[in-house]
ZASE-877084 format. One line per 5 residues: number of its first residue (from 1); their letters; for each residue z, x, y of N, C-alpha, C. Coordinates in Angstrom, 3 decimals, padded with zeros to 6 digits, always signed. Atoms other than C-alpha are relative to their C-alpha. Layout:
NUM) a) Z,X,Y,Z,X,Y,Z,X,Y ~ ...
! end
This chain:
1) mtdrl) +000.233,-001.270,-000.636,+088.721,+002.986,+047.191,-001.435,+000.133,+000.486 ~ +001.394,-000.098,-000.405,+084.952,+002.734,+047.296,-000.291,-000.894,+001.189 ~ +000.200,+000.877,-001.157,+085.204,-000.144,+049.792,+000.350,+000.724,+001.290 ~ -000.384,-000.750,-001.202,+086.969,+002.117,+052.225,-001.049,+001.041,+000.372 ~ +001.009,-001.005,-000.275,+084.341,+004.778,+051.899,-001.267,-000.625,+000.571
6) kmslt) +001.210,+000.659,-000.469,+081.597,+002.253,+052.582,+000.158,-000.604,+001.398 ~ -000.237,+000.636,-001.288,+083.211,+001.026,+055.796,-000.791,+000.734,+001.093 ~ +000.803,-000.604,-001.063,+080.916,+001.631,+058.735,+000.778,-000.010,+001.311 ~ -000.654,-000.037,-001.301,+081.749,+002.221,+062.380,+000.192,-001.390,+000.591 ~ -000.143,+001.343,-000.556,+081.195,-001.423,+063.239,+001.155,-000.744,-000.639
11) dspfs) -001.128,+000.646,+000.663,+083.875,-002.423,+060.748,+001.322,+000.687,+000.336 ~ -001.222,-000.747,-000.285,+086.387,+000.069,+062.119,+000.919,-000.808,+000.909 ~ -000.937,+000.728,-000.859,+089.517,-001.132,+063.903,-000.268,+000.215,+001.488 ~ +000.334,-000.248,-001.396,+088.126,+000.349,+067.131,-001.315,-000.694,+000.325 ~ +001.199,+000.747,-000.335,+085.714,-002.289,+068.298,-000.585,+000.503,+001.319
16) kkliy) +000.660,-000.413,-001.250,+083.247,-001.784,+071.120,+000.749,-000.550,+001.208 ~ -000.733,+000.610,-001.108,+085.279,-004.145,+073.296,+001.262,+000.804,+000.321 ~ -001.205,-000.790,-000.213,+088.456,-002.103,+072.808,-000.335,+001.341,+000.652 ~ +000.414,-001.283,-000.576,+086.668,+001.161,+073.566,-000.437,-000.192,+001.452 ~ +000.418,+000.310,-001.364,+085.110,-000.425,+076.674,+001.218,-000.199,+000.903
21) qlflr) -001.206,+000.229,-000.793,+088.540,-001.577,+077.876,+000.751,+001.304,+000.251 ~ -000.648,-001.298,-000.190,+089.972,+001.903,+077.317,-000.727,+000.834,+001.057 ~ +000.770,-000.722,-001.026,+087.154,+003.446,+079.363,+000.246,-000.592,+001.385 ~ -000.267,+000.627,-001.292,+087.746,+000.900,+082.150,+001.368,+000.416,+000.529 ~ -001.336,-000.417,-000.426,+091.453,+001.729,+082.247,+000.004,+001.464,+000.432
26) ffksi) +000.057,-001.421,-000.328,+090.695,+005.447,+082.248,-000.640,+000.205,+001.375 ~ +000.683,-000.177,-001.277,+088.240,+005.179,+085.150,+000.782,-000.626,+001.151 ~ -000.843,+000.590,-001.038,+090.590,+002.887,+087.073,+001.122,+000.975,+000.361 ~ -001.044,-000.989,-000.260,+093.344,+005.499,+086.686,-000.544,+001.170,+000.796 ~ +000.629,-001.096,-000.744,+090.975,+008.220,+087.882,-000.246,-000.419,+001.442
31) rvflv) +000.268,+000.490,-001.356,+089.988,+006.088,+090.892,+001.285,-000.055,+000.821 ~ -001.277,+000.077,-000.712,+093.636,+005.438,+091.832,+000.484,+001.405,+000.343 ~ -000.402,-001.385,-000.248,+094.390,+009.151,+091.488,-000.806,+000.611,+001.139 ~ +000.842,-000.567,-001.047,+091.444,+010.110,+093.684,+000.305,-000.604,+001.365 ~ -000.349,+000.642,-001.272,+092.351,+007.554,+096.359,+001.320,+000.560,+000.514
36) fsgfn) -001.298,-000.548,-000.397,+095.958,+008.759,+096.377,-000.150,+001.435,+000.491 ~ +000.197,-001.395,-000.385,+094.875,+012.402,+096.508,-000.753,+000.111,+001.322 ~ +000.768,-000.034,-001.237,+092.357,+011.690,+099.247,+000.854,-000.314,+001.210 ~ -000.859,+000.351,-001.130,+094.882,+009.963,+101.503,+001.098,+001.029,+000.202 ~ -000.988,-001.060,-000.125,+097.456,+012.631,+100.742,-000.614,+001.210,+000.700
41) gigqv) +000.693,-001.106,-000.660,+094.922,+015.286,+101.761,-000.236,-000.277,+001.473 ~ +000.190,+000.371,-001.407,+094.121,+013.414,+104.968,+001.308,+000.142,+000.762 ~ -001.314,-000.148,-000.629,+097.836,+013.280,+105.746,+000.368,+001.453,+000.239 ~ -000.278,-001.428,-000.159,+098.149,+017.018,+105.199,-000.829,+000.606,+001.132 ~ +000.853,-000.511,-001.087,+095.214,+017.726,+107.534,+000.533,-000.467,+001.352
46) immay) -000.562,+000.512,-001.257,+096.731,+015.499,+110.225,+001.270,+000.763,+000.358 ~ -001.225,-000.745,-000.263,+100.080,+017.285,+109.844,-000.311,+001.429,+000.468 ~ +000.392,-001.343,-000.410,+098.356,+020.675,+110.137,-000.481,-000.011,+001.454 ~ +000.510,+000.092,-001.377,+096.514,+019.606,+113.299,+001.140,-000.266,+000.979 ~ -001.158,+000.308,-000.842,+099.742,+018.169,+114.709,+000.820,+001.263,+000.280
51) nllia) -000.782,-001.227,-000.188,+101.606,+021.442,+114.131,-000.737,+001.019,+000.862 ~ +000.766,-000.933,-000.838,+098.799,+023.504,+115.649,+000.031,-000.420,+001.464 ~ -000.037,+000.482,-001.381,+098.720,+021.300,+118.757,+001.383,+000.186,+000.619 ~ -001.368,-000.181,-000.515,+102.512,+021.380,+119.130,+000.265,+001.484,+000.279 ~ -000.206,-001.441,-000.208,+102.540,+025.176,+118.710,-000.729,+000.484,+001.250
56) rwlgp) +000.792,-000.390,-001.167,+099.829,+025.555,+121.314,+000.640,-000.518,+001.284 ~ -000.576,+000.635,-001.184,+101.572,+023.202,+123.743,+001.354,+000.608,+000.354 ~ -001.342,-000.508,-000.274,+105.113,+024.596,+123.348,+000.041,+001.499,+000.282 ~ -000.066,-001.455,-000.133,+104.372,+028.302,+123.112,+000.894,+000.580,-001.089 ~ -000.697,-000.616,+001.128,+105.933,+030.823,+120.735,+001.520,-000.155,+000.038
61) eefas) -001.465,+000.071,-000.086,+109.530,+030.720,+122.015,+000.516,-001.391,-000.349 ~ -000.476,+001.364,+000.229,+109.967,+026.955,+122.072,-000.444,-000.526,-001.362 ~ +000.449,+000.458,+001.319,+107.919,+026.445,+118.915,+000.904,+000.522,-001.111 ~ -000.930,-000.534,+000.998,+110.350,+028.685,+117.011,+001.193,-000.945,-000.163 ~ -001.119,+000.950,+000.072,+113.187,+026.302,+117.882,-000.447,-001.310,-000.638
66) faaty) +000.531,+001.234,+000.582,+111.020,+023.306,+117.048,-000.189,+000.145,-001.504 ~ +000.251,-000.217,+001.425,+109.981,+024.765,+113.676,+001.297,+000.131,-000.775 ~ -001.290,-000.141,+000.681,+113.547,+025.717,+112.786,+000.683,-001.351,-000.158 ~ -000.601,+001.334,+000.074,+114.801,+022.232,+113.594,-000.746,-000.875,-000.986 ~ +000.838,+000.809,+000.895,+111.908,+020.576,+111.770,+000.243,+000.376,-001.463
71) atvgl) -000.231,-000.458,+001.370,+112.448,+022.710,+108.659,+001.403,-000.364,-000.476 ~ -001.374,+000.332,+000.379,+116.212,+022.161,+108.670,+000.137,-001.478,-000.312 ~ -000.078,+001.443,+000.238,+115.874,+018.405,+108.953,-000.775,-000.378,-001.260 ~ +000.775,+000.285,+001.208,+113.165,+018.364,+106.282,+000.722,+000.404,-001.270 ~ -000.726,-000.461,+001.177,+115.246,+020.385,+103.851,+001.274,-000.809,-000.261
76) csfvi) -001.256,+000.744,+000.157,+118.363,+018.337,+104.493,-000.203,-001.510,-000.129 ~ +000.226,+001.450,+000.042,+116.707,+014.916,+104.334,+000.440,-000.624,-001.315 ~ -000.453,+000.552,+001.269,+117.644,+014.547,+100.678,+001.458,-000.450,+000.069 ~ -001.398,+000.400,-000.142,+121.276,+014.260,+101.815,+000.096,-001.455,+000.431 ~ -000.034,+001.377,-000.489,+120.469,+010.991,+103.545,-000.406,-000.984,-001.084
81) twgld) +000.473,+000.961,+001.000,+118.638,+009.410,+100.629,+000.961,-000.149,-001.165 ~ -000.952,+000.036,+001.121,+121.093,+010.309,+097.830,-000.498,-000.837,-001.165 ~ +000.536,+000.789,+001.108,+118.755,+008.598,+095.343,+000.013,-001.498,+000.255 ~ -000.088,+001.431,-000.310,+119.039,+005.278,+097.156,-001.329,-000.718,-000.203 ~ +001.306,+000.640,+000.207,+115.292,+004.610,+096.917,-000.166,-000.412,-001.457
86) twmlh) +000.100,+000.316,+001.423,+115.377,+004.774,+093.135,+000.972,-001.106,-000.374 ~ -000.990,+001.035,+000.272,+118.547,+002.708,+093.024,-000.484,-001.355,+000.513 ~ +000.490,+001.238,-000.587,+116.971,+000.115,+095.318,-001.113,-000.604,-000.854 ~ +001.065,+000.495,+000.866,+113.875,-000.166,+093.099,+000.568,-000.567,-001.295 ~ -000.613,+000.450,+001.247,+116.042,-000.506,+089.984,+000.716,-001.334,+000.208
91) kgaiq) -000.735,+001.244,-000.282,+118.299,-003.165,+091.531,-000.958,-001.144,+000.328 ~ +000.979,+001.032,-000.343,+115.302,-005.039,+092.943,-000.725,-000.530,-001.216 ~ +000.646,+000.450,+001.233,+113.700,-005.158,+089.501,+000.936,-000.873,-000.822 ~ -000.972,+000.788,+000.763,+116.893,-006.500,+087.949,+000.283,-001.330,+000.684 ~ -000.320,+001.205,-000.769,+117.626,-009.013,+090.721,-001.072,-000.252,+001.057
96) ptqvq) +001.089,+000.183,-000.963,+114.322,-010.010,+092.347,+000.330,-000.949,+001.145 ~ -000.340,+000.934,-001.079,+115.946,-012.772,+094.387,+000.824,+000.669,+001.089 ~ -000.873,-000.697,-000.949,+118.216,-010.259,+096.140,-000.672,+001.186,+000.688 ~ +000.712,-001.179,-000.508,+115.502,-007.813,+097.261,+000.237,+000.198,+001.495 ~ -000.190,-000.149,-001.445,+115.895,-008.522,+100.991,+001.393,+000.502,+000.335
101) kitsd) -001.376,-000.434,-000.251,+119.663,-008.094,+100.896,+000.190,+001.452,-000.429 ~ -000.126,-001.382,+000.481,+119.454,-004.896,+098.834,-000.693,+000.961,+000.957 ~ +000.746,-000.851,-000.935,+116.804,-003.431,+101.166,+000.746,+000.146,+001.317 ~ -000.760,-000.037,-001.247,+118.842,-004.350,+104.228,+001.233,+000.886,-000.130 ~ -001.195,-000.828,+000.211,+121.990,-002.776,+102.790,-000.352,+001.478,-000.078
106) vmqlk) +000.406,-001.401,+000.147,+120.171,+000.431,+101.845,-000.451,+000.566,+001.343 ~ +000.464,-000.493,-001.296,+118.498,+000.726,+105.251,+001.181,+000.226,+000.964 ~ -001.178,-000.191,-000.853,+121.820,+000.239,+107.063,+000.788,+001.229,-000.429 ~ -000.732,-001.161,+000.500,+123.508,+002.801,+104.824,-000.723,+001.300,+000.358 ~ +000.771,-001.195,-000.361,+120.697,+005.311,+105.385,+000.088,+000.291,+001.496
111) fwegm) -000.082,-000.192,-001.443,+120.824,+004.752,+109.129,+001.326,+000.651,+000.385 ~ -001.305,-000.538,-000.371,+124.563,+005.398,+109.396,+000.235,+001.377,-000.601 ~ -000.086,-001.349,+000.561,+124.402,+008.363,+107.014,-000.817,+000.978,+000.847 ~ +000.840,-000.841,-000.843,+121.581,+009.751,+109.152,+000.660,+000.329,+001.324 ~ -000.691,-000.252,-001.266,+123.609,+009.362,+112.332,+001.141,+000.998,-000.189
116) iwlaa) -001.087,-000.946,+000.283,+126.584,+011.156,+110.776,-000.572,+001.391,-000.259 ~ +000.622,-001.289,+000.306,+124.305,+013.900,+109.452,-000.581,+000.633,+001.261 ~ +000.530,-000.517,-001.263,+122.620,+014.254,+112.863,+001.122,+000.592,+000.846 ~ -001.137,-000.529,-000.758,+126.007,+014.683,+114.532,+000.493,+001.310,-000.612 ~ -000.452,-001.226,+000.668,+127.012,+017.274,+111.928,-000.972,+001.152,+000.265
121) ltlil) +000.990,-001.058,-000.261,+123.756,+019.221,+112.363,+000.051,+000.457,+001.450 ~ -000.072,-000.352,-001.419,+124.099,+019.096,+116.147,+001.181,+000.912,+000.280 ~ -001.175,-000.845,-000.200,+127.534,+020.670,+115.889,-000.072,+001.318,-000.765 ~ -000.027,-001.183,+000.868,+126.926,+023.162,+113.055,-001.127,+000.982,+000.317 ~ +001.150,-000.897,-000.153,+123.427,+024.568,+113.718,+000.093,+000.954,+001.188
126) pemrp) -000.114,-000.982,-001.103,+124.109,+026.075,+117.185,+000.971,+001.136,-000.315 ~ -000.937,-001.056,+000.372,+127.006,+028.014,+115.663,-000.646,+000.991,-000.963 ~ +000.635,-000.868,+000.993,+124.807,+029.401,+112.882,-001.059,+000.906,+000.636 ~ +001.104,-000.740,-000.624,+121.751,+030.480,+114.915,-000.133,-000.426,+001.463 ~ +000.090,+000.430,-001.403,+122.296,+030.180,+118.668,-001.368,+000.256,+000.631
131) chfpp) +001.295,-000.295,-000.623,+118.891,+031.720,+119.412,-001.028,-001.090,-000.293 ~ +000.943,+001.043,+000.361,+116.989,+028.953,+117.575,+000.494,-001.404,+000.329 ~ -000.591,+001.314,-000.261,+119.378,+026.063,+118.160,+000.949,+000.091,+001.179 ~ -000.900,-000.110,-001.163,+120.694,+026.204,+121.723,+000.934,-001.204,+000.069 ~ -000.928,+001.136,-000.103,+123.791,+024.081,+122.332,-000.493,-001.031,+000.997
136) v) +000.459,+001.104,-000.863,+123.136,+020.719,+123.906,+000.947,-000.165,+001.151
! end
C-alpha cells in the first residue's frame, strides 16, 4: 500500500509520450473540423451569392417559380437516395474488390429513380400550384 502512495507522476501509466500523442490527435481533429467548417462556410456564401444573382436576374415573378421548384426538388431529393449512399459504403467495405460495380449499380439506380421522380413532379406540381409551376 505504501508503494502505491509513493508512486510519482513519472511512474504513472500516463507517460509523456502517450499524453503527447493524445494532444496530437486532439489538435488534428480540431484542424479537420475547422477545415471542414471553413469549406462548408465558403459553400454557403457561394450559394447565397448565387441565389441573390439569380433573384436579381429573374425578377420577383420568375424567381418565385424558381425558388418553389428549387425547394421542392431539395426537399424531395431524399426519395432518390433511399439510403443508397450508406448501403454503398457498407457494401464497399465488405467487398472492396467490387467497389466499381457497386458504385456503377447505385449510380444507374439513382439516375433512373431521378428520371421517374422528375416525370412525377412535372405532372403533379402544376396541378397543386399552377401559379408557381406553370404546365410545360
